[in-house]
N, C-alpha and C positions, 0 to 999 in steps of 0.2 A: 608889138600893138596889141592894145588892152580889147578886152573881148567888146569894152562899151563901143570901140573907134569899130571893130567889126561889125559890131552890131547895126551902128550906122551907115558903113559900107552895103551890109545886106539890103536894108530900107529900101539905098539910094537905084537897087537893082530890082523891080518888081519881081522878074522872073524867079529871082534868087529870095526873096521876101517870101513869096508863096511856098517853095519848096521849104523854106525855114519854117514858118508858120506849120506846113502841114507835119512836119519831121517833129515839131513840137506836141501838137496832138496825139498823135500816135504814140507818141510817148508819156502823155499822160495817165492817169491809172484808168479803165474799163467798170469803176463798181457798180456805175448805176446797172449796165447788163448783166451783172453776177450779184444783183440784190434785189428780185421779187418771187412771188410768191410762185411762180415758174419757172426758179432755178433749178437745175438738178442738185440735189443735196443727198449728204449721207450724215445722219443725224444717232451719235451716240448716246443710250438714258440709260443710268443705274433706276431701279425701280424697288425700293424698300417698304414692304408691307409688315406691319403687324398687329395684333391684337391687345388693346390698350388693358382689356380688365384680366388679362393674363400677363404672367411674368416670362413667357416664351421669346426665345432671342428673337430678333427683326427675321424676316427674309428679302436676301437681297439676291435679284437676280439682274440680269442685259436686256436691252433690248436697242436693237440699231433699225433705225429708219430709211428708209430709201427711196428718193422721190425724181423722176422722171416721166418728162412729157406725161402720159395719161396713164403712166401705172407707177403703182407706191408697194414697195415690200415693205414687210415687218419679218427681221431676224431673229431669233430666239436662240443663240450659241448656248447653251446651255440644253436645251431640248433639242438642238441640230436640227431644228424646222425653219423655213424660210416660206412664208405666204406672200403671193405676188399677186396682187388684185389689177386688173384691168378696168379701164371702161372705154366704150366706142363711143364713137359719135352718135350712135343714139342714146348715149348715157346707161346703155345696159352694163351690167357690173359682172367678170368673173373673177373666181379664184384659181390660182393652180398653187396647190400646196407641198412643198420638194421638202424632201427628207435627203440632206445633205451627206450622210455616210454612204447611201446610196444611191447618189444621185438619179433619184427615181423622183416623180413627182403624181400628183393624182389632177385633173382637170374636173372642175364644177363650173358648169355652165351656167348664165344668168339665171334660168328657171331653178336650177340648185342654191346659188345664195340668197335663201329667201328674208333674209333680215339685214340684209347691206344693199340698197336696193335705189335711194333717193339723194337727193344733193347733200342733205345734213349727214345719213351715212355715209359719202364719201369725207366729206368733210372730217370726220371721226379719225377715218384712215390716213388721210393726208397728212392731219396735224395732230390726231391725237387727242384733241378737243373738240368738240361739235361747236358748229355756230350757233346752234339753237343754246348751249350752255353758255357760249361768249355773253350773247346777246342779253343772258338773264343775269351775267355778274356786272360789277359797278365797275366804274375805272376809277382807281384813287392815287396812282400816279403814274408820271411819262418822265424820262427822261432820257438823255442823246438824242442824234439826229440822224438820219437816213439810215444805211442799214445795221447801226449800232442802237439805234432806239430801242427802250424797252418799254413796256407800259405793266404796270401792276393791276392786277383786278381780283376783288374779293365778292364773297357772294356764303349769305349767313341762312340759313332756314332751319326750320327745326330738325335738329338731330343731325343738321350736315353744316359743316362747313369746308371752305376751299379758298385755296390763293394761287392764284395766276401771276408768274412774271411770263409775259408773252413778247418776242418779237413779231412785231407787225410787217417789218419788210418782208419776213421767208415765212407768216404766216406759222410759227414754228414755236412751239414752249419751250421754254426755258428751265422751267421751276414749277411744279405743281406739287400741292401739298392738300390733302383731302383726311376729312376725319367722318366717318359715319357712322353713330352710334361709338361703340368700342374699336372701328376697324380703322385704321388709319392709315395711307399711302403717302407717298413721298418720290416723284419723278424729278430725276435732275438729269439735267443736258451737260455729259461731259468734254465730249468735243463734237465737231461741227468739223464738215468741209464741203467745197462744190466743184472740188478738182474733176472736171465731166471724162476724162480718162480709166479713173478708177471708176467712177459709177456706171460709166459703157460700159467698162469689162466685168462689173458684177452682175449687169442684167442680160449681158449676154453669155457668159458661163451657164445661167439656167434653161437658155432657150438650147441648150444642145444635150439636156439632160430628156433621158427618155420620161414618157408619161401614159398616163391610161385613163381612159377617158372614168369619171365616176360610173356611169351607169351601165359601163361594159364590165365593171369589177365584180359581178357574178356569173360572168363568163368566162372568167380567169380566176377562177379560184385555184387552180394547179399551181399558178405563180409564187414562189416560195414567198416573195417580198412582200406581195398583197396578203396572203395569207397571215403575215408574220405582223403588218399593220393593224389588221383586222383585231387578232387577238389582241395587243395592246391597246386597242379602242383607238387610234390616230386617225381611222379613215371615216367611220361613221358618226361617231362620236367623240373630236378630235378633241384637245384640250392642250393647251400651250403651259394653261397652269400661270398664265396674264393676264392682267385686267387693265383696260384703255382708262382714261381720266373719267368715263361715266360709272364706273363697276362694273363694266362688260367684261365678259372673259374674252380675250385675243385668242383666237385660234380656235375657241370653243363652238358646241354645238349649234350654236348660234348663227354661225355662218352658212349655214345651210339646212 
């Protein structure tokens, strides 16, 4: 019996037809559910910086961006530092800075995260480029569709130029090139995944790390870990040595 004959027999039986159609729908790809700004995501970036006025070798670093619900993490593998930002129902933003090799973290309350407190600051964390900068840029090209749609943007100001390839479905940077005076920086998305299991595992592992409130550090000076982090400058004036697409130091003292 051919497939066409079987298909006609199924359609002549209403109950069987409903089951058949339901099975087809279940088997269809669910890209629509996996392709929106709220989709849990992990994005691996290479960030290359150089001073064009000097003949120095470009500095290349890695950044991994993780997003899940109201949490976003910036992971700096070379530094062994991971910063997890959380925004609650009242839009207050807190920061947990983790030191991966020690499985320890420092908690900064919303009042201690002074320069990351509004929607624009939050957009800069979740997508690496602030909404305010996107609004200033001019759309130059659009190609692809659905999850694969890409948009190219340009911005040219005095002593500052920027080009951006944007993934609007995910609100995510695919590539970014910025030049300000003699400083040049290039961001490149090397790998991206929406695998929920790996993303859940990533965030869960940090919930098991021991943390210390920033406000309590003065009472914990006997802790060898905290003494070392203070001496290295990672707690009060910590810096990851990375910059976001606005030129701000990611993990730097502007966070608190």
